DRENTORKOL-3810 file (N, C-alpha, C; in nm, 4 decimals):
REM DRENTORKOL-3810
@n.u->1.8680; n.v->3.4695; n.w->-3.8836; ca.u->1.7935; ca.v->3.4722; ca.w->-3.7541; c.u->1.6846; c.v->3.3629; c.w->-3.7696
@n.u->1.6748; n.v->3.2823; n.w->-3.6625; ca.u->1.5789; ca.v->3.1738; ca.w->-3.6605; c.u->1.4341; c.v->3.2297; c.w->-3.6402
@n.u->1.3416; n.v->3.1444; n.w->-3.6666; ca.u->1.1983; ca.v->3.1803; ca.w->-3.6636; c.u->1.1584; c.v->3.2132; c.w->-3.5163
@n.u->1.2228; n.v->3.1380; n.w->-3.4194; ca.u->1.1932; ca.v->3.1590; ca.w->-3.2745; c.u->1.2599; c.v->3.2932; c.w->-3.2353
@n.u->1.3728; n.v->3.3169; n.w->-3.2786; ca.u->1.4453; ca.v->3.4472; ca.w->-3.2451; c.u->1.3590; c.v->3.5666; c.w->-3.3030
@n.u->1.3102; n.v->3.5479; n.w->-3.4301; ca.u->1.2325; ca.v->3.6560; ca.w->-3.4785; c.u->1.1010; c.v->3.6785; c.w->-3.4079
@n.u->1.0358; n.v->3.5778; n.w->-3.3603; ca.u->0.9238; ca.v->3.5834; ca.w->-3.2774; c.u->0.9465; c.v->3.6635; c.w->-3.1547
@n.u->1.0523; n.v->3.6317; n.w->-3.0808; ca.u->1.0809; ca.v->3.6950; ca.w->-2.9556; c.u->1.1252; c.v->3.8453; c.w->-2.9852
@n.u->1.1920; n.v->3.8637; n.w->-3.1000; ca.u->1.2378; ca.v->3.9996; ca.w->-3.1308; c.u->1.1219; c.v->4.0830; c.w->-3.1541
@n.u->1.0179; n.v->4.0312; n.w->-3.2241; ca.u->0.8995; ca.v->4.1189; ca.w->-3.2437; c.u->0.8149; c.v->4.1402; c.w->-3.1090
@n.u->0.8210; n.v->4.0453; n.w->-3.0206; ca.u->0.7474; ca.v->4.0563; ca.w->-2.8914; c.u->0.8343; c.v->4.1557; c.w->-2.7954
@n.u->0.9600; n.v->4.1595; n.w->-2.8069; ca.u->1.0329; ca.v->4.2361; ca.w->-2.7143; c.u->1.1184; c.v->4.3296; c.w->-2.7933
@n.u->1.0562; n.v->4.4197; n.w->-2.8656; ca.u->1.1278; ca.v->4.5073; ca.w->-2.9691; c.u->1.2130; c.v->4.6106; c.w->-2.8979
@n.u->1.1981; n.v->4.6378; n.w->-2.7755; ca.u->1.2844; ca.v->4.7335; ca.w->-2.7034; c.u->1.4135; c.v->4.6673; c.w->-2.6553
@n.u->1.4366; n.v->4.5400; n.w->-2.6889; ca.u->1.5525; ca.v->4.4758; ca.w->-2.6386; c.u->1.6260; c.v->4.4116; c.w->-2.7539
@n.u->1.7559; n.v->4.3946; n.w->-2.7443; ca.u->1.8374; ca.v->4.3063; ca.w->-2.8410; c.u->1.8152; c.v->4.1603; c.w->-2.7983
@n.u->1.7655; n.v->4.0814; n.w->-2.8869; ca.u->1.7236; ca.v->3.9347; ca.w->-2.8544; c.u->1.8216; c.v->3.8499; c.w->-2.9146
@n.u->1.8748; n.v->3.7493; n.w->-2.8349; ca.u->1.9509; ca.v->3.6411; ca.w->-2.8808; c.u->1.9096; c.v->3.5178; c.w->-2.8238
@n.u->1.9176; n.v->3.4107; n.w->-2.9071; ca.u->1.8799; ca.v->3.2781; ca.w->-2.8598; c.u->1.9949; c.v->3.1820; c.w->-2.8809
@n.u->2.0084; n.v->3.0836; n.w->-2.7859; ca.u->2.1100; ca.v->2.9844; ca.w->-2.8075; c.u->2.0415; c.v->2.8469; c.w->-2.7845
@n.u->2.0548; n.v->2.7540; n.w->-2.8732; ca.u->2.0077; ca.v->2.6277; ca.w->-2.8448; c.u->2.0573; c.v->2.5466; c.w->-2.7295
@n.u->1.9631; n.v->2.4769; n.w->-2.6622; ca.u->2.0069; ca.v->2.3948; ca.w->-2.5552; c.u->1.9968; c.v->2.2440; c.w->-2.5886
@n.u->2.0751; n.v->2.1608; n.w->-2.5172; ca.u->2.0830; ca.v->2.0097; ca.w->-2.5605; c.u->1.9439; c.v->1.9464; c.w->-2.5556
@n.u->1.8400; n.v->2.0010; n.w->-2.4639; ca.u->1.7120; ca.v->1.9388; ca.w->-2.4535; c.u->1.6167; c.v->1.9789; c.w->-2.5651
@n.u->1.6560; n.v->2.0635; n.w->-2.6583; ca.u->1.5807; ca.v->2.1133; ca.w->-2.7625; c.u->1.5133; c.v->2.2448; c.w->-2.7358
@n.u->1.5387; n.v->2.2929; n.w->-2.6105; ca.u->1.4892; ca.v->2.4300; ca.w->-2.5803; c.u->1.5846; c.v->2.5345; c.w->-2.6164
@n.u->1.5604; n.v->2.6578; n.w->-2.5625; ca.u->1.6506; ca.v->2.7641; ca.w->-2.5884; c.u->1.6896; c.v->2.8423; c.w->-2.4627
@n.u->1.7974; n.v->2.9177; n.w->-2.4683; ca.u->1.8359; ca.v->3.0186; ca.w->-2.3695; c.u->1.8139; c.v->3.1503; c.w->-2.4283
@n.u->1.7057; n.v->3.2192; n.w->-2.3867; ca.u->1.6745; ca.v->3.3569; ca.w->-2.4329; c.u->1.7399; c.v->3.4571; c.w->-2.3609
@n.u->1.8112; n.v->3.5498; n.w->-2.4313; ca.u->1.8785; ca.v->3.6648; ca.w->-2.3691; c.u->1.8242; c.v->3.7915; c.w->-2.4243
@n.u->1.7819; n.v->3.8828; n.w->-2.3359; ca.u->1.7278; ca.v->4.0081; ca.w->-2.3806; c.u->1.8277; c.v->4.1177; c.w->-2.3108
@n.u->1.8860; n.v->4.2017; n.w->-2.4021; ca.u->1.9746; ca.v->4.3125; ca.w->-2.3594; c.u->1.8952; c.v->4.4432; c.w->-2.3807
@n.u->1.8914; n.v->4.5108; n.w->-2.2697; ca.u->1.8123; ca.v->4.6447; ca.w->-2.2737; c.u->1.9179; c.v->4.7599; c.w->-2.2694
@n.u->1.8630; n.v->4.8776; n.w->-2.2470; ca.u->1.9433; ca.v->4.9958; ca.w->-2.2334; c.u->2.0125; c.v->4.9875; c.w->-2.1042
@n.u->2.1333; n.v->5.0484; n.w->-2.1007; ca.u->2.2095; ca.v->5.0490; ca.w->-1.9754; c.u->2.2735; c.v->4.9167; c.w->-1.9408
@n.u->2.2953; n.v->4.8288; n.w->-2.0481; ca.u->2.3629; ca.v->4.6961; ca.w->-2.0345; c.u->2.2782; c.v->4.6103; c.w->-1.9393
@n.u->2.1529; n.v->4.6272; n.w->-1.9283; ca.u->2.0769; ca.v->4.5394; ca.w->-1.8447; c.u->2.0507; c.v->4.4063; c.w->-1.9268
@n.u->2.0757; n.v->4.2868; n.w->-1.8599; ca.u->2.0698; ca.v->4.1611; ca.w->-1.9354; c.u->1.9641; c.v->4.0716; c.w->-1.8580
@n.u->1.8714; n.v->4.0189; n.w->-1.9332; ca.u->1.7659; ca.v->3.9265; ca.w->-1.8773; c.u->1.7840; c.v->3.7939; c.w->-1.9404
@n.u->1.8011; n.v->3.6822; n.w->-1.8723; ca.u->1.8184; ca.v->3.5565; ca.w->-1.9394; c.u->1.7039; c.v->3.4656; c.w->-1.8870
@n.u->1.6550; n.v->3.3797; n.w->-1.9803; ca.u->1.5415; ca.v->3.2873; ca.w->-1.9314; c.u->1.5709; c.v->3.1626; c.w->-2.0159
@n.u->1.5629; n.v->3.0465; n.w->-1.9419; ca.u->1.5743; ca.v->2.9208; ca.w->-2.0171; c.u->1.4305; c.v->2.8754; c.w->-2.0419
@n.u->1.4088; n.v->2.8398; n.w->-2.1721; ca.u->1.2682; ca.v->2.7978; ca.w->-2.2182; c.u->1.2859; c.v->2.6570; c.w->-2.2711
@n.u->1.2089; n.v->2.5588; n.w->-2.2164; ca.u->1.2141; ca.v->2.4164; ca.w->-2.2525; c.u->1.1562; c.v->2.3947; c.w->-2.3917
@n.u->1.1910; n.v->2.2791; n.w->-2.4483; ca.u->1.1285; ca.v->2.2427; ca.w->-2.5756; c.u->0.9747; c.v->2.2317; c.w->-2.5669
@n.u->0.9210; n.v->2.1734; n.w->-2.4619; ca.u->0.7798; ca.v->2.1610; ca.w->-2.4430; c.u->0.7087; c.v->2.3007; c.w->-2.4322
@n.u->0.7675; n.v->2.3928; n.w->-2.3621; ca.u->0.7238; ca.v->2.5347; ca.w->-2.3559; c.u->0.7179; c.v->2.6032; c.w->-2.5026
@n.u->0.8126; n.v->2.5768; n.w->-2.5750; ca.u->0.8236; ca.v->2.6322; ca.w->-2.7071; c.u->0.7176; c.v->2.5764; c.w->-2.8012
@n.u->0.6818; n.v->2.4582; n.w->-2.7838; ca.u->0.5900; ca.v->2.3923; ca.w->-2.8804; c.u->0.4554; c.v->2.3659; c.w->-2.8359
@n.u->0.4226; n.v->2.4361; n.w->-2.7151; ca.u->0.2788; ca.v->2.4163; ca.w->-2.6707; c.u->0.2251; c.v->2.5653; c.w->-2.6522
@n.u->0.1241; n.v->2.5945; n.w->-2.7295; ca.u->0.0742; ca.v->2.7300; ca.w->-2.7375; c.u->0.0460; c.v->2.7911; c.w->-2.6045
@n.u->-0.0333; n.v->2.7191; n.w->-2.5126; ca.u->-0.0730; ca.v->2.7733; ca.w->-2.3791; c.u->0.0577; c.v->2.7971; c.w->-2.3015
@n.u->0.1552; n.v->2.6974; n.w->-2.2995; ca.u->0.2730; ca.v->2.7246; ca.w->-2.2252; c.u->0.3642; c.v->2.8361; c.w->-2.2749
@n.u->0.3684; n.v->2.8462; n.w->-2.4030; ca.u->0.4495; ca.v->2.9554; ca.w->-2.4526; c.u->0.3889; c.v->3.0914; c.w->-2.4193
@n.u->0.2491; n.v->3.1030; n.w->-2.4266; ca.u->0.1831; ca.v->3.2214; ca.w->-2.3929; c.u->0.2100; c.v->3.2568; c.w->-2.2409
@n.u->0.2175; n.v->3.1542; n.w->-2.1523; ca.u->0.2363; ca.v->3.1746; ca.w->-2.0137; c.u->0.3841; c.v->3.2249; c.w->-1.9867
@n.u->0.4784; n.v->3.1614; n.w->-2.0591; ca.u->0.6199; ca.v->3.2026; ca.w->-2.0556; c.u->0.6300; c.v->3.3488; c.w->-2.0893
@n.u->0.5682; n.v->3.3846; n.w->-2.2033; ca.u->0.5768; ca.v->3.5304; ca.w->-2.2489; c.u->0.5234; c.v->3.6161; c.w->-2.1554
@n.u->0.4091; n.v->3.5862; n.w->-2.0910; ca.u->0.3459; ca.v->3.6725; ca.w->-1.9854; c.u->0.4377; c.v->3.6804; c.w->-1.8602
@n.u->0.4979; n.v->3.5681; n.w->-1.8271; ca.u->0.5954; ca.v->3.5720; ca.w->-1.7132; c.u->0.7123; c.v->3.6538; c.w->-1.7472
@n.u->0.7743; n.v->3.6482; n.w->-1.8543; ca.u->0.8812; ca.v->3.7364; ca.w->-1.8934; c.u->0.8417; c.v->3.8769; c.w->-1.8890
@n.u->0.7279; n.v->3.9084; n.w->-1.9435; ca.u->0.6821; ca.v->4.0572; ca.w->-1.9354; c.u->0.6723; c.v->4.1004; c.w->-1.7863
@n.u->0.6176; n.v->4.0046; n.w->-1.7069; ca.u->0.5968; ca.v->4.0464; ca.w->-1.5640; c.u->0.7369; c.v->4.0684; c.w->-1.4990
@n.u->0.8295; n.v->3.9854; n.w->-1.5254; ca.u->0.9674; ca.v->3.9870; ca.w->-1.4673; c.u->1.0372; c.v->4.1096; c.w->-1.5097
@n.u->1.0271; n.v->4.1442; n.w->-1.6303; ca.u->1.0852; ca.v->4.2657; ca.w->-1.6930; c.u->1.0206; c.v->4.3846; c.w->-1.6274
@n.u->0.8865; n.v->4.3898; n.w->-1.6088; ca.u->0.8350; ca.v->4.4991; ca.w->-1.5415; c.u->0.8717; c.v->4.5191; c.w->-1.3940
@n.u->0.8951; n.v->4.4065; n.w->-1.3340; ca.u->0.9428; ca.v->4.4002; ca.w->-1.1868; c.u->1.0781; c.v->4.4551; c.w->-1.1827
@n.u->1.1583; n.v->4.4188; n.w->-1.2767; ca.u->1.2949; ca.v->4.4593; ca.w->-1.2699; c.u->1.3096; c.v->4.6184; c.w->-1.2966
@n.u->1.2139; n.v->4.6710; n.w->-1.3769; ca.u->1.2049; ca.v->4.8145; ca.w->-1.4033; c.u->1.1239; c.v->4.8884; c.w->-1.3022
@n.u->1.0916; n.v->4.8207; n.w->-1.1897; ca.u->1.0006; ca.v->4.8765; ca.w->-1.0861; c.u->0.8785; c.v->4.9292; c.w->-1.1303
@n.u->0.8164; n.v->4.8621; n.w->-1.2357; ca.u->0.6847; ca.v->4.8978; ca.w->-1.2801; c.u->0.5901; c.v->4.7843; c.w->-1.2315
@n.u->0.4682; n.v->4.8262; n.w->-1.1994; ca.u->0.3731; ca.v->4.7288; ca.w->-1.1696; c.u->0.2928; c.v->4.6808; c.w->-1.2943
@n.u->0.2819; n.v->4.5487; n.w->-1.3129; ca.u->0.2118; ca.v->4.5028; ca.w->-1.4422; c.u->0.0616; c.v->4.5388; c.w->-1.4190
@n.u->-0.0062; n.v->4.5562; n.w->-1.5426; ca.u->-0.1539; ca.v->4.5812; ca.w->-1.5437; c.u->-0.2199; c.v->4.4640; c.w->-1.4751
@n.u->-0.3266; n.v->4.4903; n.w->-1.4154; ca.u->-0.4112; ca.v->4.3767; ca.w->-1.3621; c.u->-0.4554; c.v->4.2818; c.w->-1.4754
@n.u->-0.4944; n.v->4.3373; n.w->-1.5931; ca.u->-0.5289; ca.v->4.2663; ca.w->-1.6913; c.u->-0.4274; c.v->4.1605; c.w->-1.7416
@n.u->-0.3020; n.v->4.1987; n.w->-1.7366; ca.u->-0.1936; ca.v->4.1156; ca.w->-1.7785; c.u->-0.1718; c.v->4.0005; c.w->-1.6799
@n.u->-0.1989; n.v->4.0230; n.w->-1.5539; ca.u->-0.1911; ca.v->3.9228; ca.w->-1.4569; c.u->-0.3086; c.v->3.8179; c.w->-1.4654
@n.u->-0.4238; n.v->3.8766; n.w->-1.4901; ca.u->-0.5473; ca.v->3.7987; ca.w->-1.4985; c.u->-0.5424; c.v->3.7091; c.w->-1.6210
@n.u->-0.4726; n.v->3.7434; n.w->-1.7200; ca.u->-0.4712; ca.v->3.6554; ca.w->-1.8489; c.u->-0.3963; c.v->3.5134; c.w->-1.8105
@n.u->-0.3268; n.v->3.5160; n.w->-1.7131; ca.u->-0.2543; ca.v->3.3818; ca.w->-1.6850; c.u->-0.3470; c.v->3.2743; c.w->-1.6295
@n.u->-0.4773; n.v->3.3197; n.w->-1.5935; ca.u->-0.5765; ca.v->3.2115; ca.w->-1.5501; c.u->-0.6159; c.v->3.1358; c.w->-1.6854
@n.u->-0.5991; n.v->3.0108; n.w->-1.6859; ca.u->-0.6345; ca.v->2.9292; ca.w->-1.8103; c.u->-0.7714; c.v->2.8719; c.w->-1.8045
@n.u->-0.8208; n.v->2.8312; n.w->-1.6947; ca.u->-0.9575; ca.v->2.7710; ca.w->-1.6851; c.u->-1.0153; c.v->2.7908; c.w->-1.5461
@n.u->-1.1420; n.v->2.7718; n.w->-1.5516; ca.u->-1.2260; ca.v->2.7869; ca.w->-1.4203; c.u->-1.1949; c.v->2.6661; c.w->-1.3263
@n.u->-1.2089; n.v->2.6864; n.w->-1.1965; ca.u->-1.1992; ca.v->2.5805; ca.w->-1.1079; c.u->-1.3291; c.v->2.4947; c.w->-1.1120
@n.u->-1.3076; n.v->2.3705; n.w->-1.0769; ca.u->-1.4335; ca.v->2.2835; ca.w->-1.0811; c.u->-1.5367; c.v->2.3235; c.w->-0.9817
@n.u->-1.6661; n.v->2.2998; n.w->-1.0087; ca.u->-1.7698; ca.v->2.3320; ca.w->-0.9293; c.u->-1.8373; c.v->2.1921; c.w->-0.8938
@n.u->-1.8621; n.v->2.1804; n.w->-0.7593; ca.u->-1.9313; ca.v->2.0597; ca.w->-0.7056; c.u->-2.0714; c.v->2.0958; c.w->-0.6552
@n.u->-2.1637; n.v->2.0088; n.w->-0.6883; ca.u->-2.3010; ca.v->2.0171; ca.w->-0.6387; c.u->-2.3346; c.v->1.9007; c.w->-0.5667
@n.u->-2.4144; n.v->1.9152; n.w->-0.4582; ca.u->-2.4538; ca.v->1.8054; ca.w->-0.3641; c.u->-2.5858; c.v->1.7480; c.w->-0.4296
@n.u->-2.6017; n.v->1.6212; n.w->-0.4103; ca.u->-2.7066; ca.v->1.5458; ca.w->-0.4811; c.u->-2.8225; c.v->1.5297; c.w->-0.3753
END
């Protein structure tokens, strides 16, 4: 099992996790849940190797899985996707 697959397996322990390499250096992530539900997500090389982008991808996958299960994600999970404050302008 690759390091990337181990990481996703620990994050999504309720699913059977498989990864397949893509020609661009990314992966195709497949999560198999109970009842033969399958969730697939393509993750680019840049997303895998940039901490902020990887964090965003993981949050997005959790949100999509919750949506499929007809569960609403917690507000705190959605708020965590904001990365920085908007610029503030002052008149001189």
